[in-house]
C-alpha positions as CSV (number, residue, x, y, z in Angstrom):
1,X,-0.3,0.2,0.1
2,X,0.5,3.2,-0.8
3,X,-0.7,5.7,1.0
4,X,-0.3,8.6,2.4
5,X,-1.0,10.5,6.2
6,X,-2.9,14.1,5.8
7,X,-3.7,13.6,1.8
8,X,-6.7,15.2,1.0
9,X,-10.0,14.1,-0.8
10,X,-13.7,14.9,-0.6
11,X,-16.7,13.5,-1.9
12,X,-20.7,15.5,-3.1
13,X,-24.4,14.2,-1.0
14,X,-27.5,15.5,-2.4
15,X,-29.7,14.9,0.7
16,X,-32.7,13.5,-0.4
17,X,-35.9,11.7,2.2
18,X,-34.3,8.8,2.0
19,X,-31.5,10.1,5.0
20,X,-33.7,12.3,6.3
21,X,-34.2,11.4,10.9
22,X,-37.9,10.8,9.8
23,X,-36.7,8.4,7.4
24,X,-34.2,7.1,9.6
25,X,-36.4,6.8,12.3
26,X,-33.6,8.7,14.5
27,X,-35.4,11.7,15.1
28,X,-39.1,12.9,13.6
29,X,-38.0,15.6,10.9
30,X,-36.8,16.0,7.8
31,X,-33.3,17.2,8.3
32,X,-29.9,15.2,7.9
33,X,-30.3,12.5,10.1
34,X,-26.9,11.5,11.9
35,X,-26.9,8.1,10.5
36,X,-27.0,9.0,7.0
37,X,-23.8,11.7,7.8
38,X,-22.0,8.5,9.9
39,X,-22.6,6.7,5.9
40,X,-21.7,9.6,3.9
41,X,-18.2,9.6,7.0
42,X,-18.2,5.5,6.4
43,X,-18.6,5.9,2.8
44,X,-15.2,8.6,1.6
45,X,-12.9,6.3,3.8
46,X,-14.3,3.3,2.3
47,X,-13.8,4.5,-1.7
48,X,-10.5,6.6,-0.6
49,X,-8.8,3.4,0.6
50,X,-10.7,1.1,-2.2
51,X,-8.0,3.3,-4.9
52,X,-5.2,1.7,-2.6
53,X,-6.7,-2.3,-1.5
54,X,-5.5,-6.1,-3.9
55,X,-8.0,-7.6,-5.9
56,X,-10.0,-9.5,-3.5
57,X,-9.6,-7.5,-0.2
58,X,-12.0,-4.7,1.9
59,X,-12.5,-3.2,4.4
60,X,-14.5,-2.7,7.3
61,X,-15.6,-0.4,9.5
62,X,-14.8,-0.8,13.4
63,X,-15.1,2.8,15.1
64,X,-16.3,5.2,14.4
65,X,-16.4,8.8,17.1
66,X,-18.5,11.8,15.7
67,X,-20.3,14.4,16.1
68,X,-22.8,15.9,13.8
69,X,-23.0,20.1,15.6
70,X,-24.8,22.0,13.0
71,X,-28.5,20.4,11.0
72,X,-28.9,19.9,6.6
73,X,-31.9,20.5,4.9
74,X,-33.5,18.3,2.2
75,X,-32.4,18.7,-0.9
76,X,-29.1,20.8,0.4
77,X,-25.3,19.6,-0.7
78,X,-23.0,18.6,2.4
79,X,-19.3,17.4,1.0
80,X,-17.0,16.0,3.3
81,X,-13.0,16.0,3.7
82,X,-10.9,13.4,5.0
83,X,-7.6,11.8,5.5
84,X,-6.1,9.5,6.7
85,X,-4.4,9.9,10.1
86,X,-2.9,7.0,10.8
87,X,-2.5,3.2,9.7
88,X,-1.1,1.1,11.9
89,X,0.5,-1.8,11.3
90,X,-1.1,-1.8,7.2
91,X,-4.3,-2.9,7.9
92,X,-5.3,-0.5,11.1
93,X,-6.7,3.1,9.3
94,X,-7.2,5.9,11.4
95,X,-9.7,8.5,9.5
96,X,-9.8,11.9,10.2
97,X,-13.4,14.0,8.4
98,X,-15.7,16.9,7.7
99,X,-18.5,17.8,6.4
100,X,-19.3,21.5,5.4
101,X,-23.1,22.3,3.3
102,X,-21.8,24.5,2.1
103,X,-19.1,26.6,3.9
104,X,-21.0,26.2,7.3
105,X,-18.9,23.5,9.1
106,X,-21.8,20.0,10.3
107,X,-19.2,17.9,11.5
108,X,-16.6,16.8,12.1
109,X,-15.0,12.5,12.8
110,X,-12.4,9.8,13.9
111,X,-13.2,7.0,11.6
112,X,-11.5,3.4,11.9
113,X,-11.0,1.2,9.3
114,X,-9.4,-2.8,9.7
115,X,-8.1,-4.2,5.2
116,X,-9.3,-7.1,5.0
117,X,-9.6,-10.6,2.1
118,X,-13.4,-10.1,1.2
119,X,-13.5,-13.3,0.8
120,X,-11.8,-15.2,3.9
121,X,-13.6,-13.0,5.7
122,X,-17.1,-14.2,4.8
123,X,-15.7,-17.2,5.8
124,X,-15.0,-17.9,8.8
125,X,-18.2,-15.2,9.4
126,X,-19.5,-18.5,8.2
127,X,-19.0,-21.4,8.7
128,X,-19.5,-19.9,12.4
129,X,-23.3,-19.7,12.2
């Protein structure tokens, strides 16, 4: 792997009704749900990490510590920016992430992903059931 620390990556997400707190059952309003913001942050991290992985490898989220600090209306665009802050034993990747609507910061998080061999991961899971 040739992952560089602190190299910025980003992705835009359109906030749709399916992403609302009301739809996700995490709240009663038609605003961006915290679980949806978590999903946006995990997605951008996974997609960035995938560009460095060998065929047959993937990653799973193993931790996220998020602060959802401002609301976002349905129909708005959220920009998630991130970078890799730490690599532990070439298998554990720690990301630092921020989310913005226009220039207003709406959230930040530290997110950890573990690199896996997809087939071995699924085989072990299925063998244990």
